[in-house]
C-alpha positions as CSV (number, residue, x, y, z in Angstrom):
1,M,-95.5,-49.3,-75.0
2,K,-91.9,-50.3,-74.7
3,Y,-90.0,-50.5,-71.4
4,D,-86.5,-51.6,-70.5
5,C,-87.9,-53.5,-67.5
6,I,-91.3,-54.5,-66.2
7,I,-91.4,-55.5,-62.5
8,A,-94.2,-57.7,-61.3
9,G,-95.0,-56.9,-57.7
10,Q,-94.3,-53.8,-55.6
11,G,-93.4,-55.2,-52.2
12,I,-90.1,-54.5,-50.7
13,A,-88.2,-56.3,-53.4
14,G,-90.0,-54.7,-56.3
15,S,-90.0,-51.2,-54.8
16,L,-86.2,-51.2,-54.3
17,L,-85.4,-52.8,-57.6
18,A,-87.4,-50.2,-59.4
19,W,-85.7,-47.5,-57.4
20,F,-82.2,-48.7,-58.4
21,L,-83.1,-49.4,-62.0
22,I,-84.5,-45.9,-62.5
23,K,-81.4,-44.4,-60.9
24,L,-79.4,-46.3,-63.5
25,G,-81.4,-44.6,-66.2
26,K,-83.8,-47.5,-67.1
27,K,-87.4,-47.0,-68.2
28,V,-89.3,-49.1,-65.7
29,L,-92.9,-50.1,-65.3
30,V,-94.0,-51.7,-62.0
31,V,-97.2,-53.7,-62.1
32,D,-98.9,-54.4,-58.8
33,D,-102.4,-55.5,-57.8
34,G,-102.4,-54.1,-54.3
35,F,-102.8,-57.5,-52.7
36,V,-103.4,-56.7,-49.0
37,H,-102.1,-60.1,-47.8
38,S,-98.7,-59.8,-49.4
39,S,-95.9,-60.7,-47.0
40,S,-94.4,-57.2,-47.4
41,R,-97.6,-55.4,-46.4
42,V,-97.9,-57.6,-43.3
43,A,-94.3,-57.7,-42.3
44,A,-93.1,-56.0,-39.1
45,G,-90.0,-54.8,-41.0
46,I,-87.5,-55.4,-38.1
47,I,-83.7,-55.3,-38.7
48,H,-82.1,-57.6,-36.2
49,P,-78.3,-58.6,-36.4
50,I,-78.6,-61.8,-34.3
51,T,-80.4,-64.9,-35.3
52,G,-81.9,-67.9,-33.5
53,R,-81.4,-69.7,-30.3
54,R,-77.7,-70.2,-31.0
55,L,-77.2,-66.4,-31.0
56,V,-75.3,-66.3,-34.2
57,K,-74.8,-63.1,-36.3
58,T,-77.2,-62.8,-39.1
59,W,-75.7,-63.8,-42.5
60,Q,-73.8,-60.9,-44.0
61,A,-75.1,-58.5,-41.3
62,D,-71.9,-56.4,-41.4
63,T,-72.6,-55.6,-45.1
64,L,-76.4,-55.7,-45.2
65,I,-77.3,-53.5,-42.2
66,P,-75.2,-50.4,-43.2
67,C,-76.4,-50.8,-46.8
68,A,-80.0,-51.0,-45.7
69,V,-79.9,-48.0,-43.3
70,N,-78.1,-45.8,-45.9
71,C,-80.5,-46.8,-48.6
72,Y,-83.7,-46.1,-46.6
73,R,-82.2,-42.8,-45.4
74,E,-81.4,-41.8,-49.0
75,I,-84.9,-42.6,-50.2
76,E,-86.4,-40.7,-47.3
77,S,-84.4,-37.7,-48.2
78,A,-85.2,-37.9,-51.9
79,L,-88.9,-38.3,-51.3
80,Q,-89.1,-36.0,-48.3
81,T,-90.8,-38.5,-46.1
82,N,-90.1,-40.8,-43.1
83,F,-90.6,-44.5,-42.8
84,F,-87.4,-45.9,-41.2
85,N,-86.9,-45.9,-37.5
86,E,-83.6,-46.7,-35.8
87,I,-84.5,-48.2,-32.4
88,L,-82.8,-50.6,-30.0
89,I,-83.9,-54.2,-29.4
90,L,-84.1,-55.6,-25.9
91,E,-83.5,-59.3,-25.8
92,I,-85.1,-60.5,-22.5
93,F,-83.1,-63.1,-20.6
94,T,-85.4,-66.2,-20.2
95,S,-83.1,-68.2,-17.9
96,V,-79.8,-68.1,-16.1
97,Q,-78.3,-70.2,-18.9
98,H,-79.8,-67.9,-21.5
99,R,-78.3,-64.9,-19.8
100,N,-74.9,-66.6,-19.5
101,E,-75.0,-67.5,-23.2
102,W,-75.7,-63.8,-24.1
103,M,-72.9,-62.6,-21.8
104,S,-70.4,-65.0,-23.3
105,R,-71.4,-64.2,-26.9
106,S,-71.6,-60.5,-26.4
107,A,-67.8,-60.4,-25.6
108,E,-66.9,-62.0,-28.9
109,S,-65.7,-59.7,-31.7
110,D,-68.4,-60.6,-34.2
111,I,-71.2,-59.8,-31.8
112,E,-69.7,-57.1,-29.6
113,K,-70.3,-54.3,-32.2
114,Y,-74.0,-54.9,-32.0
115,V,-74.3,-54.8,-28.2
116,D,-75.3,-51.5,-26.6
117,R,-75.4,-52.6,-22.9
118,V,-76.9,-55.0,-20.4
119,L,-79.9,-53.9,-18.4
120,T,-80.7,-55.1,-14.9
121,P,-84.3,-55.8,-14.0
122,D,-84.5,-52.5,-12.2
123,E,-83.6,-50.6,-15.4
124,I,-86.5,-52.2,-17.4
125,P,-90.1,-50.8,-17.2
126,T,-92.1,-52.5,-14.5
127,M,-94.8,-53.6,-17.0
128,V,-92.2,-55.7,-18.8
129,V,-91.6,-59.2,-17.3
130,A,-87.8,-59.5,-17.1
131,P,-86.8,-60.8,-13.7
132,L,-83.3,-61.6,-15.0
133,G,-82.8,-58.4,-17.0
134,G,-81.9,-58.3,-20.7
135,I,-79.4,-57.0,-23.3
136,L,-79.9,-54.1,-25.6
137,L,-78.8,-54.5,-29.2
138,K,-77.9,-51.6,-31.5
139,Q,-77.6,-51.2,-35.3
140,T,-81.2,-52.2,-35.2
141,G,-84.5,-50.7,-36.3
142,W,-87.7,-51.2,-38.2
143,L,-89.1,-50.1,-41.5
144,N,-92.7,-49.0,-41.7
145,V,-93.3,-51.1,-44.8
146,N,-96.7,-49.8,-45.7
147,A,-95.4,-46.2,-45.5
148,F,-92.3,-47.1,-47.5
149,T,-94.2,-48.9,-50.3
150,S,-96.8,-46.1,-50.4
151,A,-94.1,-43.5,-50.8
152,I,-92.5,-45.5,-53.6
153,T,-95.9,-46.0,-55.3
154,Q,-96.4,-42.2,-55.4
155,Y,-92.8,-41.8,-56.8
156,L,-93.5,-44.4,-59.5
157,K,-96.8,-42.8,-60.5
158,A,-95.1,-39.4,-60.8
159,N,-92.5,-41.0,-62.9
160,G,-95.0,-42.7,-65.2
161,S,-93.8,-46.1,-63.9
162,Y,-96.7,-47.6,-62.1
163,L,-99.7,-49.7,-63.3
164,A,-102.4,-51.2,-61.0
165,D,-102.9,-54.6,-62.6
166,K,-101.9,-58.2,-62.3
167,I,-99.8,-60.2,-64.7
168,H,-101.0,-63.8,-65.3
169,P,-98.7,-66.5,-66.7
170,H,-100.8,-67.2,-69.8
171,E,-100.6,-63.5,-70.8
172,I,-96.8,-63.5,-71.2
173,I,-95.4,-63.9,-74.7
174,F,-91.7,-64.7,-75.1
175,R,-90.0,-63.3,-78.1
176,E,-86.4,-63.6,-79.2
177,H,-85.3,-60.2,-77.9
178,E,-88.1,-59.2,-75.6
179,I,-91.2,-60.1,-73.7
180,K,-94.7,-59.0,-74.5
181,W,-97.5,-58.6,-72.0
182,K,-100.8,-57.1,-73.1
183,D,-99.9,-53.9,-74.9
184,Y,-96.6,-53.6,-73.2
185,E,-93.1,-54.8,-74.3
186,C,-90.0,-55.0,-72.3
187,E,-86.4,-56.2,-72.6
188,N,-86.6,-57.8,-69.1
189,L,-89.5,-59.0,-66.9
190,I,-88.6,-59.4,-63.3
191,L,-90.8,-61.3,-60.9
192,C,-90.8,-59.7,-57.4
193,G,-94.2,-60.9,-56.3
194,G,-93.3,-63.2,-53.4
195,Y,-95.2,-66.4,-53.2
196,S,-97.3,-65.6,-56.3
197,S,-98.8,-67.6,-59.2
198,L,-96.1,-66.2,-61.5
199,T,-93.3,-67.4,-59.3
200,Q,-94.9,-70.8,-58.8
201,Y,-95.4,-71.2,-62.6
202,Y,-92.0,-70.1,-64.0
203,F,-89.7,-70.9,-61.0
204,N,-91.5,-73.9,-59.5
205,Y,-88.2,-75.9,-59.5
206,L,-86.6,-73.6,-56.9
207,P,-86.6,-74.9,-53.3
208,F,-89.1,-72.5,-51.8
209,I,-90.5,-73.4,-48.4
210,P,-93.4,-71.0,-48.0
211,A,-94.5,-70.3,-44.4
212,K,-97.6,-68.7,-43.2
213,G,-97.1,-66.0,-40.6
214,E,-99.6,-64.2,-38.5
215,V,-99.2,-61.0,-36.4
216,I,-101.5,-59.0,-34.2
217,T,-101.7,-55.4,-33.2
218,I,-102.5,-54.6,-29.6
219,H,-103.5,-51.5,-27.7
220,C,-101.9,-51.2,-24.2
221,K,-102.4,-47.8,-22.5
222,D,-100.1,-48.6,-19.6
223,L,-97.0,-49.7,-21.6
224,Q,-94.3,-47.3,-22.6
225,L,-91.4,-48.7,-24.6
226,A,-88.3,-47.0,-26.0
227,Y,-87.1,-50.2,-27.7
228,I,-88.4,-53.3,-29.3
229,L,-88.9,-56.3,-27.0
230,N,-87.9,-59.7,-28.1
231,Q,-88.3,-63.0,-26.4
232,S,-90.5,-65.8,-27.9
233,V,-92.2,-63.0,-29.9
234,F,-91.4,-59.4,-30.7
235,V,-93.3,-56.4,-29.3
236,L,-92.8,-53.5,-31.6
237,P,-94.0,-50.0,-30.5
238,L,-96.0,-48.2,-33.2
239,G,-96.9,-45.1,-31.3
240,E,-100.2,-44.0,-29.7
241,N,-100.1,-47.0,-27.3
242,L,-100.2,-49.5,-30.3
243,F,-97.8,-52.4,-30.6
244,K,-97.3,-55.0,-33.3
245,V,-96.7,-58.5,-31.9
246,G,-95.5,-61.6,-33.8
247,S,-95.0,-63.7,-35.4
248,T,-96.1,-67.3,-36.0
249,F,-94.8,-69.9,-38.4
250,N,-97.0,-72.4,-40.1
251,W,-95.6,-74.6,-43.0
252,K,-98.9,-76.6,-43.4
253,D,-101.7,-74.1,-43.5
254,L,-101.0,-71.8,-46.5
255,T,-104.3,-70.1,-46.5
256,L,-104.6,-66.4,-46.0
257,Q,-107.2,-66.6,-43.2
258,T,-106.2,-65.6,-39.8
259,T,-106.6,-68.3,-37.2
260,T,-107.8,-68.6,-33.6
261,E,-104.8,-70.8,-32.8
262,A,-102.3,-68.1,-33.9
263,R,-104.2,-65.4,-32.0
264,E,-104.3,-67.4,-28.8
265,H,-100.6,-68.4,-29.2
266,L,-99.6,-64.7,-29.6
267,Q,-101.9,-63.6,-26.8
268,Q,-100.4,-66.1,-24.4
269,S,-96.8,-65.2,-25.5
270,I,-97.4,-61.5,-24.8
271,K,-98.7,-62.3,-21.3
272,K,-95.3,-63.8,-20.5
273,I,-93.6,-60.6,-21.5
274,I,-96.0,-57.8,-20.5
275,N,-97.7,-57.5,-17.1
276,A,-100.5,-55.1,-18.3
277,D,-104.0,-55.3,-19.7
278,F,-104.2,-55.0,-23.5
279,E,-106.7,-55.3,-26.3
280,I,-106.2,-57.0,-29.6
281,V,-107.2,-54.5,-32.3
282,N,-106.1,-56.3,-35.5
283,Q,-104.8,-59.6,-36.8
284,E,-103.1,-60.2,-40.2
285,A,-101.8,-63.2,-42.1
286,A,-99.5,-63.6,-45.1
287,I,-97.3,-66.2,-46.8
288,R,-93.6,-65.7,-46.6
289,P,-91.5,-66.7,-49.6
290,T,-88.9,-68.5,-47.5
291,T,-86.2,-70.7,-49.0
292,K,-84.5,-73.9,-48.1
293,N,-81.2,-72.3,-47.1
294,R,-82.6,-68.9,-46.2
295,R,-81.0,-67.2,-49.1
296,P,-82.9,-65.1,-51.7
297,F,-83.1,-65.9,-55.4
298,L,-81.7,-63.4,-57.9
299,G,-81.1,-63.7,-61.6
300,F,-82.4,-64.8,-65.0
301,H,-84.4,-68.0,-65.8
302,P,-82.2,-70.8,-67.2
303,H,-84.4,-71.1,-70.3
304,H,-86.2,-67.7,-70.7
305,R,-83.3,-65.3,-70.9
306,H,-85.4,-62.2,-70.6
307,L,-87.3,-63.4,-67.5
308,A,-85.7,-62.8,-64.1
309,I,-86.6,-63.2,-60.4
310,F,-85.9,-61.3,-57.2
311,N,-87.6,-63.3,-54.5
312,G,-87.2,-65.5,-51.4
313,L,-86.3,-62.8,-49.0
314,G,-88.2,-64.5,-46.2
315,T,-88.2,-62.9,-42.7
316,K,-85.1,-60.8,-43.4
317,G,-86.5,-58.9,-46.4
318,V,-86.0,-55.4,-45.0
319,M,-82.4,-56.1,-44.3
320,L,-81.6,-58.1,-47.5
321,A,-83.5,-56.2,-50.1
322,P,-81.5,-52.9,-50.5
323,Y,-78.1,-54.7,-51.0
324,Y,-79.4,-57.3,-53.4
325,A,-81.8,-55.0,-55.3
326,S,-78.8,-52.8,-56.1
327,Q,-76.7,-55.9,-57.1
328,L,-79.5,-57.2,-59.4
329,A,-80.0,-53.8,-61.0
330,W,-76.3,-53.7,-61.9
331,H,-76.5,-57.3,-63.1
332,I,-79.4,-56.4,-65.4
333,T,-77.9,-53.2,-66.7
334,E,-74.2,-53.9,-66.8
335,G,-74.0,-57.7,-66.5
336,K,-72.1,-57.6,-63.2
337,E,-71.9,-60.9,-61.5
338,L,-74.3,-62.0,-58.8
339,D,-73.1,-63.5,-55.5
340,D,-73.0,-67.2,-55.9
341,E,-75.0,-67.8,-52.7
342,V,-78.0,-65.9,-54.2
343,N,-77.7,-66.6,-57.9
344,V,-80.8,-68.3,-59.1
345,L,-78.6,-70.6,-61.2
346,R,-76.9,-72.1,-58.2
347,G,-77.0,-75.8,-58.2
348,I,-78.0,-76.0,-61.9
349,G,-75.5,-78.0,-63.9
């Protein structure tokens, strides 16, 4: 069977790329093996406009966040479902210096638009440990990634565009004007499978820095939150007294097993934020496809002209994916230029 595009992997990247390519009239097949430890399926899916200890605005936040919100709302409307939640983030002040840094930065023009208001300790729930108060950030939210990908899966199946399978490198046959895989042919094959064997085989020259991340889900009957907490870890309210907490970073252990060390680290971190009893009900691990300069990779292979990649979204995948999925879809269909900072050919002479 012949397709315009075959997409390997239906995480956030593959789901959104398929959505935009189909909108542009392309015949698409998404091949996914349902891997439960993929970074998309474990991700908390938080959109946060401020990055790191230096309190700098996330790269291209002014463009990426509105695009992401509009995209997810559009898909929700089209598929008549809900998976995106606009919710404030409370950054808890950890010291007087930290509070002063936030107060100073929040008055600057590039940050001010993302500040809702400052909360005094008395305005924060008593179960939250915040003796110095905190600052609420807006234009924030979280994507229920599993609900999102499940909705896209159903859409793809209804469109005849989904196959539960796995593509292995040795199965791919490159021809002059197309690529063949098993009984399928396509003009373009796009790898969207995160830190997968396909990515490592065909794009092993790219400066990926994979990082293992672990999250836990806790049950805390005494905690009521109207926003996401963020300090050394995030505490994301899921409803029904459940909260996702994370995450860890490990660049040495790239196994998919959850660890006692990560569990204990997250447990101790929560106790610094929440003054209430809780129970850990789940723990998950995945490998993030992070990159050296924290920019994703988009575009065609330098030697296999029908093989492309959409990868390296790292911890900001929910925010990055809508804008760059659209850009890559237009690049594939109309040859429109990719941003230099994300072009997979950057740095290649």
